[in-house]
Residue, then its C-alpha position, 0 to 999 in steps of 0.5 A: m521480454i516476459k516478466n518471471f513471477h516467484c510463483h512459489n509464492l502464488i495461489c490461484p485466486l479462484c480455487g486456491e491451488p499452486l500458480h505456474q508460470s508458462n511463457g506469458s501466463l500463470f495457470c493452475p492445475q485447474r487450467h485457471t489462467f492469468d495473463i501477464a500484461r505487457q506492462g509486467y503485471v497480473n490481474l489476480l482479482p476475480v470479478q466476485h472480489k471486486h467491490s465496484l466496477v473500477p475499484g481503488d483510486t482513480p488515474d488522477m489521484l494515482a498521477a497525483r500521488r506519484a508526483f507528490l511522493d517522487e518529490g520526497h515529501y513523505a520520505p521520513v514515512c518510508r525511512d521509518t517504515i524500513d526501520a521497523i522491517r530491519q529491527y523486526a525482520p532483519s533476515i526478511r526474505t519475502l515482503v509483501d506491500v499490500g495496498c501498493g499503489e502507484g509503487y513509490y514505497t515498494a520500490r524503496f523497500a526493494d532498494e532497502f532489501p535486495d535480496a528479498v522477493l518483493i510482491g506489490a498488490d492493489i485492488a486498482k488495476a491503474a495503480v499496479k499498471m503504473a506501479c510497473s515502471r518503477d521496478s520490473h523485478i517486483d511481482w506486481m499484481t492486482a488483488t485485494a487485501s482480503h483475498l491475497p493470491i499468496a500461499d500460506g506461510c510464505a511471507d516474512g513481512i507485509t507493509a500496509m501503508f496507510s491502507l487496509v489490514c485484514e489480520e486473518e488473511f495477513a496472519r495466513v500468508l505470514r510464516p510464524g514470526g513474521i510481521v506486518v508493518e502498519i502505518t496509520a494516520d494520528t490525530a493531527h495528520l494534516i490537520e491544518l489542510k482539514h481546517i481549510i477544506y472542511d467547514d468542521v473538524f471534530e477532534q478524533h483521538k486516533h489509535p490502531k485498534p487492538p489486533q483481534g488474536f490472529l496477530r500480536e502487537i510488538s510495537c506502536k510508536q507515534h511519529s511527526f514532522r512538519l512540512t511546508l508546502d506551496h500551492a501545486q504541491l498542496t493541490r497534488l496533496l489533496q488530489m492524491t487523498p480521499h479528502t478530494l472526493r469529499v471536499r465541497p466546491e467552495r472550500r476547494a476554492l477557498l484552498d485555492t487562495v492559499p499560497s502556501l501552508t505548513l502541515t503536520v504530518a503525523y502517523f503511528v507506525r505499528v508492528l504486529q507479529k504472527p506467534 
């Protein structure tokens, strides 16, 4: 069955004209055409918006993330995000999850806001392809946060779960009064793991940077909880993060000697609003 997209929200990534759907393709008045993949996503990432040949997370990172998140370890992060959306956008109609990855959070937002149109966007084609199996009603697309193929002022909310916030672009997509819920790591986030996989851990006082003027900050709260993981879960956690690309082999071997570890999960939930 062909996936039907909510095209009133979408624009051509090449010319900015509105997109329309005909059977298995999206097209614009300039005849730019984008085929809908059999999995149910559309690739709206032009080659000139890529930073590499295969941008984004690798399939191995995505598989590890799916396995880890499906075990519920980060459920409190999801719950805190949903609470922020309910508080600051109680009548949400269109929600865009930018940097959706393999779709864990996006699918749960869809469950919590069944009357809203959900859009999941990620720069990694492998991520979006995997996300399609979460929920076929979500508009999944390959796209970059800095050039979203989404119409001006159509979104009530945007989520950025440990992902990049492009303030000017997000402000363009949001309606007046619309919000961004941004999740970022706090200073103590996974600090116990970092002491194992790195020779030196420098204390960094992390805090979201002040907005640039396109959006205004209306809330910023710190959250944390403790999490005990066995060795297999620790391995999946490492594999799903950028740390797996940085850790040296001897430090990775040291982690293999750890049967279990209690970690701090610490993060900011910040809400930005378009005036």
